OpenMM code with the backbone's topology and positions (N, CA, C; nanometers):
from openmm import Vec3, app, unit

residues = "MET THR THR ALA THR ILE ILE LEU LEU ILE LEU VAL LEU ALA VAL THR THR PRO LEU VAL TYR GLY SER VAL GLN HIS ILE VAL GLY GLY ASN ALA GLY TRP SER THR VAL VAL ASN TYR SER VAL TRP SER ALA GLY GLN ASN PHE THR VAL ASN ASP SER LEU VAL PHE ASN TYR ASP THR LYS TYR SER VAL ASP GLN VAL ASN GLU THR GLU TYR ASN THR CYS ASN SER THR HIS PRO LEU LYS THR TYR THR GLY GLY ASN THR VAL ILE THR LEU SER ASP PRO ARG GLU LEU TYR PHE ILE CYS PRO THR PRO GLY LEU CYS ALA ARG GLY MET LYS LEU ALA VAL LYS VAL ASP GLN SER ASN ILE THR SER SER GLY THR ALA ARG SER LEU ILE ALA THR ALA ASP LEU LYS LEU GLY PHE LEU LEU VAL LEU VAL THR ILE LEU SER PHE MET ASP".split()
positions = [
    Vec3(2.7666, -0.0642, 3.4259),
    Vec3(2.7857, 0.1057, 3.3515),
    Vec3(2.6631, 0.1865, 3.4224),
    Vec3(2.7211, 0.3133, 3.3961),
    Vec3(2.7013, 0.4166, 3.4605),
    Vec3(2.5065, 0.4724, 3.3576),
    Vec3(2.4787, 0.5514, 3.3985),
    Vec3(2.3206, 0.5876, 3.4212),
    Vec3(2.3781, 0.6871, 3.2628),
    Vec3(2.4489, 0.7384, 3.2518),
    Vec3(2.5397, 0.8541, 3.1526),
    Vec3(2.5393, 0.7830, 3.0305),
    Vec3(2.6362, 0.6996, 3.0822),
    Vec3(2.6773, 0.5664, 2.9531),
    Vec3(2.5297, 0.4992, 2.8526),
    Vec3(2.4711, 0.4512, 2.9810),
    Vec3(2.3222, 0.3960, 2.8870),
    Vec3(2.2617, 0.5153, 2.7984),
    Vec3(2.2277, 0.6028, 2.8797),
    Vec3(2.1334, 0.7120, 2.8204),
    Vec3(2.2603, 0.7676, 2.6726),
    Vec3(2.3476, 0.7687, 2.6660),
    Vec3(2.4448, 0.8067, 2.5236),
    Vec3(2.4010, 0.6988, 2.4100),
    Vec3(2.4111, 0.5246, 2.4908),
    Vec3(2.3752, 0.4664, 2.4602),
    Vec3(2.2713, 0.4700, 2.3667),
    Vec3(2.1940, 0.4955, 2.4145),
    Vec3(2.0479, 0.4945, 2.3407),
    Vec3(2.0446, 0.6249, 2.2393),
    Vec3(2.0360, 0.7174, 2.2980),
    Vec3(2.0931, 0.8240, 2.1869),
    Vec3(2.1267, 0.8224, 2.0571),
    Vec3(2.2250, 0.7278, 2.1217),
    Vec3(2.2790, 0.7482, 1.9248),
    Vec3(2.2685, 0.5904, 1.8772),
    Vec3(2.1584, 0.5133, 1.9489),
    Vec3(2.0312, 0.4207, 1.8587),
    Vec3(1.9897, 0.4815, 1.8365),
    Vec3(1.9018, 0.6054, 1.8618),
    Vec3(1.7621, 0.6752, 1.8077),
    Vec3(1.8266, 0.7508, 1.6736),
    Vec3(1.9151, 0.8693, 1.6604),
    Vec3(2.0314, 0.8997, 1.5856),
    Vec3(2.0492, 0.8163, 1.4773),
    Vec3(2.0991, 0.7069, 1.5152),
    Vec3(2.1920, 0.6630, 1.3312),
    Vec3(2.0551, 0.5614, 1.3041),
    Vec3(1.9538, 0.4862, 1.3751),
    Vec3(1.8812, 0.3787, 1.3379),
    Vec3(1.7795, 0.4543, 1.2571),
    Vec3(1.8014, 0.3722, 1.0409),
    Vec3(1.7510, 0.4214, 0.9995),
    Vec3(1.5818, 0.3731, 0.9942),
    Vec3(1.5481, 0.4580, 0.9518),
    Vec3(1.3968, 0.4491, 0.9043),
    Vec3(1.3622, 0.3549, 0.7965),
    Vec3(1.2672, 0.3165, 0.8483),
    Vec3(1.2348, 0.1476, 0.7962),
    Vec3(1.0584, 0.2345, 0.6917),
    Vec3(1.0631, 0.2395, 0.6143),
    Vec3(0.9075, 0.3204, 0.5142),
    Vec3(0.8281, 0.1195, 0.5204),
    Vec3(0.7124, 0.1638, 0.5735),
    Vec3(0.6708, -0.0200, 0.5542),
    Vec3(0.5841, 0.0197, 0.4510),
    Vec3(0.6036, -0.0822, 0.3857),
    Vec3(0.4819, -0.1322, 0.2501),
    Vec3(0.3734, -0.1264, 0.2297),
    Vec3(0.2549, -0.1105, 0.1731),
    Vec3(0.0927, -0.0565, 0.1937),
    Vec3(0.0309, -0.1753, 0.1411),
    Vec3(-0.0655, -0.2923, 0.2083),
    Vec3(-0.1467, -0.3419, 0.1193),
    Vec3(-0.2878, -0.2406, 0.1363),
    Vec3(-0.3005, -0.2381, -0.0301),
    Vec3(-0.4040, -0.1066, -0.0845),
    Vec3(-0.5568, -0.2628, -0.0939),
    Vec3(-0.6945, -0.2421, 0.0515),
    Vec3(-0.8231, -0.3550, -0.0422),
    Vec3(-0.8461, -0.2660, -0.1328),
    Vec3(-0.8391, -0.3155, -0.2470),
    Vec3(-0.9115, -0.2433, -0.3452),
    Vec3(-1.0815, -0.2867, -0.3381),
    Vec3(-1.1136, -0.1130, -0.3292),
    Vec3(-1.2681, -0.1452, -0.3289),
    Vec3(-1.3140, -0.1017, -0.1637),
    Vec3(-1.1863, -0.1132, -0.0942),
    Vec3(-1.1973, -0.1365, 0.0859),
    Vec3(-1.2755, -0.2619, 0.0977),
    Vec3(-1.4126, -0.2183, 0.2099),
    Vec3(-1.4857, -0.3513, 0.2778),
    Vec3(-1.5868, -0.3989, 0.1411),
    Vec3(-1.5715, -0.2597, 0.0882),
    Vec3(-1.7136, -0.3716, -0.0969),
    Vec3(-1.5528, -0.4552, -0.2089),
    Vec3(-1.4678, -0.4662, -0.1757),
    Vec3(-1.4032, -0.5162, -0.2532),
    Vec3(-1.3968, -0.4999, -0.3999),
    Vec3(-1.3616, -0.5854, -0.4860),
    Vec3(-1.3870, -0.5589, -0.6094),
    Vec3(-1.5450, -0.6358, -0.6682),
    Vec3(-1.6363, -0.4980, -0.6246),
    Vec3(-1.7498, -0.5558, -0.6717),
    Vec3(-1.8018, -0.4488, -0.7594),
    Vec3(-1.9480, -0.4633, -0.8421),
    Vec3(-2.0663, -0.3322, -0.8850),
    Vec3(-2.0515, -0.2712, -0.8045),
    Vec3(-2.0656, -0.2245, -0.6633),
    Vec3(-2.0951, -0.1394, -0.5713),
    Vec3(-1.9985, -0.0189, -0.5381),
    Vec3(-1.8628, -0.0029, -0.6071),
    Vec3(-1.7493, 0.0854, -0.5974),
    Vec3(-1.7169, 0.1790, -0.6950),
    Vec3(-1.7229, 0.2725, -0.6472),
    Vec3(-1.6748, 0.3831, -0.7572),
    Vec3(-1.5056, 0.3886, -0.7335),
    Vec3(-1.4643, 0.3320, -0.8494),
    Vec3(-1.2908, 0.2906, -0.8289),
    Vec3(-1.2101, 0.3974, -0.8256),
    Vec3(-1.2679, 0.5423, -0.9306),
    Vec3(-1.1834, 0.6114, -0.9659),
    Vec3(-1.1783, 0.7378, -0.8047),
    Vec3(-1.3502, 0.7435, -0.7414),
    Vec3(-1.2705, 0.7796, -0.6327),
    Vec3(-1.2092, 0.6956, -0.4661),
    Vec3(-1.2142, 0.6319, -0.5081),
    Vec3(-1.1506, 0.4992, -0.4044),
    Vec3(-0.9562, 0.5009, -0.4351),
    Vec3(-0.9472, 0.4911, -0.5981),
    Vec3(-0.8368, 0.5154, -0.6199),
    Vec3(-0.7273, 0.6587, -0.5735),
    Vec3(-0.8503, 0.7764, -0.5797),
    Vec3(-0.8018, 0.8955, -0.5947),
    Vec3(-0.7348, 0.9264, -0.4029),
    Vec3(-0.8275, 0.8724, -0.3265),
    Vec3(-0.7994, 0.8655, -0.1844),
    Vec3(-0.6518, 0.7648, -0.1240),
    Vec3(-0.5931, 0.6823, -0.2078),
    Vec3(-0.4703, 0.6407, -0.1714),
    Vec3(-0.3259, 0.6448, -0.2806),
    Vec3(-0.2791, 0.5933, -0.1969),
    Vec3(-0.0964, 0.6595, -0.2853),
    Vec3(-0.0379, 0.5538, -0.2833),
    Vec3(-0.0241, 0.4944, -0.4407),
    Vec3(0.0061, 0.4089, -0.4627),
    Vec3(0.1977, 0.3934, -0.4816),
    Vec3(0.2495, 0.3132, -0.3647),
    Vec3(0.4414, 0.3405, -0.4234),
    Vec3(0.4664, 0.1177, -0.4749),
    Vec3(0.6038, 0.1842, -0.4972),
    Vec3(0.6945, 0.0228, -0.5672),
    Vec3(0.6831, -0.0077, -0.4053),
    Vec3(0.6469, -0.1732, -0.4199),
    Vec3(0.6287, -0.2201, -0.3214),
    Vec3(0.5053, -0.2709, -0.2192),
    Vec3(0.4503, -0.1365, -0.2726),
    Vec3(0.3113, -0.1062, -0.1990),
    Vec3(0.2402, -0.3107, -0.2989),
    Vec3(0.1127, -0.3620, -0.2625),
    Vec3(0.0246, -0.4511, -0.2677),
    Vec3(-0.1139, -0.3969, -0.2968),
    Vec3(-0.1598, -0.4608, -0.4146),
    Vec3(-0.3262, -0.4707, -0.4444),
    Vec3(-0.3890, -0.5742, -0.4277),
    Vec3(-0.4739, -0.5510, -0.3176),
    Vec3(-0.5627, -0.6719, -0.2652),
    Vec3(-0.6681, -0.6856, -0.3239),
    Vec3(-0.6822, -0.7678, -0.4191),
    Vec3(-0.8087, -0.7259, -0.4633),
    Vec3(-0.9111, -0.8568, -0.4088),
    Vec3(-0.9992, -0.8677, -0.3436),
    Vec3(-1.0908, -0.9461, -0.3030),
    Vec3(-1.2401, -0.9472, -0.3586),
    Vec3(-1.3180, -1.0582, -0.4280),
    Vec3(-1.4172, -1.0704, -0.5110),
    Vec3(-1.4911, -1.1712, -0.5193),
    Vec3(-1.6059, -1.2376, -0.5138),
    Vec3(-1.6514, -1.3474, -0.5683),
    Vec3(-1.6523, -1.4152, -0.6417),
    Vec3(-1.6098, -1.5190, -0.6436),
    Vec3(-1.5512, -1.6114, -0.7689),
    Vec3(-1.6437, -1.6140, -0.9243),
    Vec3(-1.7638, -1.5184, -0.9353),
    Vec3(-1.8332, -1.5093, -1.0068),
    Vec3(-1.7510, -1.4001, -1.0979),
    Vec3(-1.6619, -1.3295, -1.0742),
    Vec3(-1.5681, -1.2492, -1.1046),
    Vec3(-1.4546, -1.2632, -1.1103),
    Vec3(-1.3972, -1.2133, -1.2069),
    Vec3(-1.2480, -1.2144, -1.2735),
    Vec3(-1.1521, -1.0795, -1.2595),
    Vec3(-1.0485, -1.0673, -1.2442),
    Vec3(-0.9966, -0.9248, -1.2903),
    Vec3(-0.8498, -0.9895, -1.3907),
    Vec3(-0.8687, -0.8918, -1.4740),
    Vec3(-0.7937, -0.8855, -1.5665),
    Vec3(-0.6798, -0.7763, -1.6011),
    Vec3(-0.5887, -0.7505, -1.5780),
    Vec3(-0.5123, -0.6821, -1.5996),
    Vec3(-0.4514, -0.6296, -1.7602),
    Vec3(-0.4642, -0.4922, -1.8116),
    Vec3(-0.4767, -0.4474, -1.9112),
    Vec3(-0.4693, -0.3193, -1.9438),
    Vec3(-0.4153, -0.2801, -2.0802),
    Vec3(-0.2881, -0.1983, -2.1366),
    Vec3(-0.4001, -0.0704, -2.1634),
    Vec3(-0.3574, 0.0166, -2.1168),
    Vec3(-0.4758, 0.1996, -2.0950),
    Vec3(-0.5330, 0.2124, -2.1834),
    Vec3(-0.5598, 0.1234, -2.3212),
    Vec3(-0.6396, 0.1560, -2.4353),
    Vec3(-0.7747, 0.0650, -2.4266),
    Vec3(-0.7618, -0.0942, -2.3818),
    Vec3(-0.8332, -0.1659, -2.3533),
    Vec3(-0.8839, -0.1789, -2.2173),
    Vec3(-0.8444, -0.0579, -2.1418),
    Vec3(-0.9453, -0.0023, -1.9980),
    Vec3(-1.0250, 0.0773, -2.0536),
    Vec3(-0.9647, 0.1987, -2.1225),
    Vec3(-1.0218, 0.2909, -2.1207),
    Vec3(-1.1828, 0.2306, -2.2593),
    Vec3(-1.1031, 0.1337, -2.3448),
    Vec3(-1.2496, 0.0866, -2.4206),
    Vec3(-1.2941, -0.0787, -2.3162),
    Vec3(-1.2905, -0.0808, -2.2113),
    Vec3(-1.2940, -0.2116, -2.1561),
    Vec3(-1.2946, -0.3548, -2.2530),
    Vec3(-1.2182, -0.3325, -2.3121),
    Vec3(-1.2002, -0.4606, -2.4075),
    Vec3(-1.1169, -0.5325, -2.3192),
    Vec3(-1.1467, -0.6656, -2.3601),
    Vec3(-1.0253, -0.7681, -2.2541),
    Vec3(-1.0341, -0.9149, -2.3177),
    Vec3(-0.9884, -0.8683, -2.4755),
    Vec3(-0.9802, -0.9653, -2.5167),
    Vec3(-0.8196, -1.0076, -2.5696),
    Vec3(-0.7301, -0.8920, -2.5020),
    Vec3(-0.5909, -0.9579, -2.5077),
    Vec3(-0.5286, -0.9000, -2.3634),
    Vec3(-0.5901, -0.9485, -2.2138),
    Vec3(-0.5088, -0.9161, -2.1144),
    Vec3(-0.3988, -0.9222, -2.1013),
    Vec3(-0.3387, -0.8725, -2.0295),
    Vec3(-0.1701, -0.8589, -1.9642),
    Vec3(-0.1338, -1.0007, -1.9412),
    Vec3(-0.2118, -1.0169, -1.7985),
    Vec3(-0.2772, -1.1558, -1.6957),
    Vec3(-0.4021, -1.1275, -1.6377),
    Vec3(-0.4727, -1.2477, -1.6078),
    Vec3(-0.5978, -1.2925, -1.5792),
    Vec3(-0.5972, -1.3457, -1.4127),
    Vec3(-0.6415, -1.3228, -1.3348),
    Vec3(-0.6441, -1.3611, -1.1950),
    Vec3(-0.7967, -1.4369, -1.1638),
    Vec3(-0.7605, -1.5415, -1.0835),
    Vec3(-0.9135, -1.5678, -1.0539),
    Vec3(-0.9382, -1.6330, -0.9478),
    Vec3(-1.0110, -1.6550, -0.8487),
    Vec3(-1.0464, -1.7187, -0.7368),
    Vec3(-1.0733, -1.6795, -0.6181),
    Vec3(-1.0954, -1.5604, -0.6347),
    Vec3(-1.1447, -1.4728, -0.5240),
    Vec3(-1.1013, -1.4022, -0.4461),
    Vec3(-0.9259, -1.3907, -0.4300),
    Vec3(-0.8706, -1.3460, -0.3599),
    Vec3(-0.6933, -1.3311, -0.4408),
    Vec3(-0.7008, -1.2267, -0.5149),
    Vec3(-0.5534, -1.2025, -0.5723),
    Vec3(-0.4827, -1.0509, -0.5235),
    Vec3(-0.3446, -1.0797, -0.5309),
    Vec3(-0.2555, -1.0094, -0.4413),
    Vec3(-0.1326, -0.9313, -0.5990),
    Vec3(-0.1192, -0.8030, -0.5658),
    Vec3(-0.1002, -0.8045, -0.6779),
    Vec3(0.0108, -0.6727, -0.5903),
    Vec3(0.1663, -0.7356, -0.6375),
    Vec3(0.2761, -0.6652, -0.5978),
    Vec3(0.2776, -0.5398, -0.6823),
    Vec3(0.3415, -0.4150, -0.6413),
    Vec3(0.3746, -0.3238, -0.6985),
    Vec3(0.4663, -0.2721, -0.7239),
    Vec3(0.5548, -0.3357, -0.8037),
    Vec3(0.7391, -0.3452, -0.8452),
    Vec3(0.7827, -0.2681, -0.9038),
    Vec3(0.6964, -0.1804, -0.9636),
    Vec3(0.7832, -0.0455, -1.1084),
    Vec3(0.6630, -0.0102, -1.0797),
    Vec3(0.7336, 0.1543, -1.0843),
    Vec3(0.6979, 0.2901, -1.0906),
    Vec3(0.6365, 0.2831, -1.2646),
    Vec3(0.5002, 0.3441, -1.2513),
    Vec3(0.4397, 0.2836, -1.3457),
    Vec3(0.2804, 0.3035, -1.3080),
    Vec3(0.2191, 0.3310, -1.4619),
    Vec3(0.0557, 0.2807, -1.4585),
    Vec3(-0.0055, 0.1777, -1.4648),
    Vec3(-0.0913, 0.0989, -1.3979),
    Vec3(-0.1405, 0.0043, -1.4231),
    Vec3(-0.3341, -0.0370, -1.4494),
    Vec3(-0.3623, -0.0982, -1.4614),
    Vec3(-0.4750, -0.0917, -1.5311),
    Vec3(-0.5411, -0.2535, -1.5425),
    Vec3(-0.6778, -0.2566, -1.4760),
    Vec3(-0.7571, -0.3583, -1.4294),
    Vec3(-0.8999, -0.3505, -1.4205),
    Vec3(-0.9183, -0.4734, -1.4574),
    Vec3(-1.0944, -0.4574, -1.5315),
    Vec3(-1.1670, -0.5272, -1.4871),
    Vec3(-1.3094, -0.5793, -1.5104),
    Vec3(-1.3323, -0.7438, -1.5200),
    Vec3(-1.4075, -0.7617, -1.6253),
    Vec3(-1.4095, -0.8835, -1.6574),
    Vec3(-1.3818, -0.9518, -1.8283),
    Vec3(-1.4908, -0.9373, -1.8422),
    Vec3(-1.6176, -0.9681, -1.7376),
    Vec3(-1.7188, -1.0106, -1.7094),
    Vec3(-1.8115, -0.9154, -1.7612),
    Vec3(-1.9166, -0.9031, -1.9005),
    Vec3(-1.9865, -0.8453, -1.9929),
    Vec3(-2.0462, -0.7658, -1.9361),
    Vec3(-2.0398, -0.6012, -1.9484),
    Vec3(-2.1054, -0.5227, -1.8910),
    Vec3(-2.0226, -0.4736, -1.7742),
    Vec3(-1.9641, -0.5365, -1.6563),
    Vec3(-1.9199, -0.4852, -1.6262),
    Vec3(-1.8272, -0.3435, -1.5438),
    Vec3(-1.7450, -0.3785, -1.6518),
    Vec3(-1.5788, -0.2833, -1.6983),
    Vec3(-1.7137, -0.1318, -1.7145),
    Vec3(-1.8366, -0.1307, -1.7883),
    Vec3(-1.8845, -0.0378, -1.8498),
    Vec3(-1.9396, -0.0054, -1.7287),
    Vec3(-1.9862, -0.0870, -1.6815),
    Vec3(-2.0412, -0.0320, -1.5063),
    Vec3(-1.9630, 0.0321, -1.3691),
    Vec3(-1.8568, 0.0547, -1.4225),
    Vec3(-1.7422, 0.0725, -1.3438),
    Vec3(-1.6183, 0.0205, -1.2650),
    Vec3(-1.7133, -0.1367, -1.3213),
    Vec3(-1.5500, -0.2165, -1.2033),
    Vec3(-1.4667, -0.2373, -1.3286),
    Vec3(-1.3497, -0.1112, -1.2649),
    Vec3(-1.2157, -0.0776, -1.3821),
    Vec3(-1.1286, -0.0336, -1.2827),
    Vec3(-1.0180, -0.0042, -1.2369),
    Vec3(-0.9421, 0.0262, -1.1518),
    Vec3(-0.7942, 0.1019, -1.2272),
    Vec3(-0.7246, 0.1934, -1.2379),
    Vec3(-0.6351, 0.2787, -1.3185),
    Vec3(-0.5704, 0.3244, -1.1691),
    Vec3(-0.4175, 0.2517, -1.1555),
    Vec3(-0.3456, 0.3083, -1.0832),
    Vec3(-0.2182, 0.3742, -1.1075),
    Vec3(-0.1345, 0.4469, -1.0352),
    Vec3(-0.0780, 0.5184, -1.1056),
    Vec3(0.0419, 0.5160, -1.0175),
    Vec3(0.2279, 0.4424, -0.9890),
    Vec3(0.2443, 0.3706, -0.8789),
    Vec3(0.3651, 0.4836, -0.9170),
    Vec3(0.4139, 0.5152, -0.7902),
    Vec3(0.5272, 0.6505, -0.7450),
    Vec3(0.6335, 0.5551, -0.6768),
    Vec3(0.7245, 0.6147, -0.7646),
    Vec3(0.8905, 0.5406, -0.7423),
    Vec3(0.8740, 0.5008, -0.5802),
    Vec3(0.8857, 0.6157, -0.4747),
    Vec3(0.9155, 0.5665, -0.3029),
    Vec3(0.7839, 0.6078, -0.2712),
    Vec3(0.8140, 0.6051, -0.1111),
    Vec3(0.7202, 0.6592, -0.0737),
    Vec3(0.7737, 0.8558, 0.0053),
    Vec3(0.8257, 0.8946, -0.0860),
    Vec3(0.8574, 1.0460, -0.0740),
    Vec3(0.7541, 1.1053, -0.1554),
    Vec3(0.6436, 1.0959, -0.0966),
    Vec3(0.5311, 1.2033, -0.1362),
    Vec3(0.4261, 1.2310, -0.0258),
    Vec3(0.3445, 1.3129, -0.0576),
    Vec3(0.2436, 1.4235, 0.0527),
    Vec3(0.2186, 1.2952, 0.1799),
    Vec3(0.1833, 1.1709, 0.1197),
    Vec3(0.2095, 1.0257, 0.2204),
    Vec3(0.3029, 0.9821, 0.2557),
    Vec3(0.3544, 0.9688, 0.1840),
    Vec3(0.5659, 0.9194, 0.2300),
    Vec3(0.5444, 0.9909, 0.3131),
    Vec3(0.5913, 1.1427, 0.3118),
    Vec3(0.6162, 1.2353, 0.4066),
    Vec3(0.5414, 1.1972, 0.5555),
    Vec3(0.3813, 1.1796, 0.5597),
    Vec3(0.3258, 1.1616, 0.6616),
    Vec3(0.3778, 0.9969, 0.7456),
    Vec3(0.3962, 0.9046, 0.6107),
    Vec3(0.4548, 0.7550, 0.6607),
    Vec3(0.5927, 0.7903, 0.7702),
    Vec3(0.6375, 0.8818, 0.6775),
    Vec3(0.8205, 0.9262, 0.7663),
    Vec3(0.7530, 0.9900, 0.9157),
    Vec3(0.7184, 1.0768, 0.9073),
    Vec3(0.7148, 1.1486, 1.0229),
    Vec3(0.6364, 1.0395, 1.1393),
    Vec3(0.5104, 0.9977, 1.0789),
    Vec3(0.4328, 0.8466, 1.2163),
    Vec3(0.5983, 0.7569, 1.2413),
    Vec3(0.6546, 0.7028, 1.1133),
    Vec3(0.7382, 0.6272, 1.1566),
    Vec3(0.8602, 0.6668, 1.2431),
    Vec3(0.9183, 0.7805, 1.2623),
    Vec3(0.9944, 0.8780, 1.2956),
    Vec3(0.9464, 0.9110, 1.4422),
    Vec3(0.8096, 0.9549, 1.4622),
    Vec3(0.7394, 0.9225, 1.6099),
    Vec3(0.7209, 0.7938, 1.6704),
    Vec3(0.7289, 0.7452, 1.6118),
    Vec3(0.7169, 0.6338, 1.6723),
    Vec3(0.8348, 0.5153, 1.7306),
    Vec3(0.9219, 0.5464, 1.6231),
    Vec3(1.0365, 0.5386, 1.6510),
    Vec3(1.1587, 0.5834, 1.7792),
    Vec3(1.1056, 0.7318, 1.7789),
    Vec3(1.1298, 0.8304, 1.9408),
    Vec3(1.0696, 0.7544, 2.0466),
    Vec3(0.9336, 0.7607, 2.0040),
    Vec3(0.8626, 0.6498, 2.1290),
    Vec3(0.9115, 0.5106, 2.1673),
    Vec3(0.9484, 0.4572, 2.0715),
    Vec3(0.9994, 0.3366, 2.1323),
    Vec3(1.1568, 0.3105, 2.2070),
    Vec3(1.2055, 0.4501, 2.1396),
    Vec3(1.3422, 0.4212, 2.2369),
    Vec3(1.3164, 0.4939, 2.3710),
    Vec3(1.1794, 0.6329, 2.3613),
    Vec3(1.1908, 0.6571, 2.5264),
    Vec3(1.1609, 0.6003, 2.6047),
    Vec3(1.0452, 0.4458, 2.5510),
    Vec3(0.9808, 0.3955, 2.6721),
    Vec3(1.0772, 0.2954, 2.6831),
    Vec3(1.1931, 0.2800, 2.5848),
    Vec3(1.3467, 0.1961, 2.6321),
    Vec3(1.4285, 0.2669, 2.7760),
    Vec3(1.4501, 0.4007, 2.7104),
    Vec3(1.5282, 0.4493, 2.8039),
    Vec3(1.4549, 0.4757, 2.9989),
    Vec3(1.2968, 0.4964, 2.9545),
    Vec3(1.2266, 0.4875, 3.0975),
    Vec3(1.2545, 0.3747, 3.1616),
    Vec3(1.2322, 0.2531, 3.0945),
    Vec3(1.2214, 0.1249, 3.0988),
    Vec3(1.3346, 0.0819, 3.2206),
    Vec3(1.4558, 0.1431, 3.1497),
    Vec3(1.6224, 0.0941, 3.1779),
    Vec3(1.6355, 0.1852, 3.3116),
    Vec3(1.5941, 0.2815, 3.3236),
    Vec3(1.5923, 0.3632, 3.4114),
    Vec3(1.5346, 0.3012, 3.5335),
    Vec3(1.4568, 0.2710, 3.5494),
    Vec3(1.3446, 0.2294, 3.6642),
    Vec3(1.3768, 0.1323, 3.6735),
    Vec3(1.5224, 0.0621, 3.6581),
    Vec3(1.5135, -0.0816, 3.6567),
    Vec3(1.6211, -0.0508, 3.7553),
    Vec3(1.7389, 0.1204, 3.7046),
    Vec3(1.8422, 0.1519, 3.7788),
    Vec3(1.8495, 0.1946, 3.9116),
    Vec3(1.7475, 0.2389, 3.9762),
    Vec3(1.6977, 0.2939, 4.1070),
    Vec3(1.7215, 0.1897, 4.1748),
] * unit.nanometer
topology = app.Topology()
chain = topology.addChain("A")
for resn in residues:
    res = topology.addResidue(resn, chain)
    for name in ("N", "CA", "C"):
        topology.addAtom(name, app.Element.getBySymbol(name[0]), res)
């Protein structure tokens, strides 16, 4: 193969390779996890939740996580949870675009702020998704450039 043919093949690959958006694991509460020391409204405001992302709840086993409806979230009432999670580590995949609500059912903790509301968007085409797309594009082009340089260095 000639150098020109190899360069042409790499350019064709670079142009035709689709971008793959990665899902994001959101560690609820960051390093503090699911606890009484995090302001989850502030934490969630800094996140962009999209379909196929996941919420990772890390917590002491004395706590649990209840998924509830909006009314129960607003009133800190967990008498009819949609789902209950226990065990200290819970991963929830965000499979549909919708709003989700979570509270800690331990008496008094929801009222003290141990509750989380998230709005799941359909796709990564948000301001954050655009950033993801630009980063993925840059990573992809850098990868092809490195492959090209490597191939050319062995051809001489």
